[in-house]
C-alpha positions in Angstrom: 53.7 147.8 -86.4 55.8 146.4 -89.3 56.8 143.3 -87.3 53.2 142.7 -86.4 52.1 143.2 -90.0 54.6 140.5 -91.1 53.5 138.1 -88.3 49.9 138.6 -89.3 50.8 137.9 -92.9 52.4 134.7 -91.9 49.3 133.7 -89.8 47.0 134.5 -92.8 49.3 132.4 -95.1 49.3 129.5 -92.7 45.5 129.7 -92.4 45.1 129.6 -96.2 47.6 126.7 -96.6 46.1 124.6 -93.8 44.6 121.7 -95.9 41.2 121.5 -94.3 42.4 122.7 -90.9 40.5 125.8 -89.9 41.4 127.9 -86.9 38.6 130.2 -85.8 40.6 132.4 -83.5 43.7 134.5 -84.1 45.6 135.1 -80.9 47.9 138.0 -80.3 49.8 138.4 -77.0 51.2 141.9 -76.2 52.2 142.5 -79.8 51.7 146.2 -79.5 54.0 148.6 -77.6 53.2 152.2 -76.7 51.1 153.6 -79.6 49.8 157.0 -80.1 46.1 157.4 -80.9 46.6 157.3 -84.7 48.7 154.1 -84.6 46.4 152.4 -82.1 43.5 152.9 -84.6 45.7 151.5 -87.4 46.7 148.5 -85.3 43.1 147.6 -84.6 42.2 148.2 -88.2 45.1 145.9 -89.2 43.7 143.2 -86.8 40.3 143.5 -88.4 41.7 143.2 -91.9 43.8 140.2 -90.9 40.6 138.6 -89.5 38.8 139.1 -92.8 41.7 138.0 -95.0 42.5 135.0 -92.9 38.9 133.9 -92.5 39.2 134.0 -88.7 36.1 134.2 -86.6 37.6 136.4 -84.0 40.9 137.9 -82.6 41.7 137.6 -79.0 44.6 140.0 -78.0 46.2 140.8 -74.8 47.1 144.4 -74.4 48.0 146.9 -71.7 47.4 149.9 -73.8 44.1 151.7 -73.1 44.1 153.4 -76.5 44.1 150.0 -78.2 41.7 148.0 -75.9 39.1 150.8 -76.0 38.8 150.1 -79.8 38.0 146.4 -79.2 34.5 145.0 -79.8 34.5 143.3 -76.4 36.7 143.5 -73.3 37.6 140.9 -70.8 39.5 142.1 -67.7 41.5 139.6 -65.7 42.4 140.3 -62.1 41.9 139.2 -58.5 41.2 135.7 -59.6 38.2 136.7 -61.8 37.5 137.4 -65.5 35.2 140.3 -65.9 33.4 141.1 -69.1 33.0 144.6 -70.5 31.1 147.4 -68.7 28.6 145.0 -67.0 31.2 144.0 -64.5 29.6 140.6 -64.3 32.0 137.9 -63.1 32.5 135.2 -65.6 34.5 133.0 -63.3 34.8 133.0 -59.6 38.1 132.7 -57.8 
């Protein structure tokens, strides 16, 4: 969590220093390990706060921890050559 907080701080700093360059999306790739329920909530809260502080439009994060992905606003599942969105199970791309 501390390492991720530092990395998010650097991303926010870079966003603020980017002389007219604006990035709408903050990407995080498997930055969370095995978290208990309390830390999973704090991790998502930290991502939301970083989004606000950095002026990002959205965060896209890759995660294999159900406690964390269940707290996301939207889910995309990737598997079997398809990307599936949320509970609707509607294929976004076909294999």
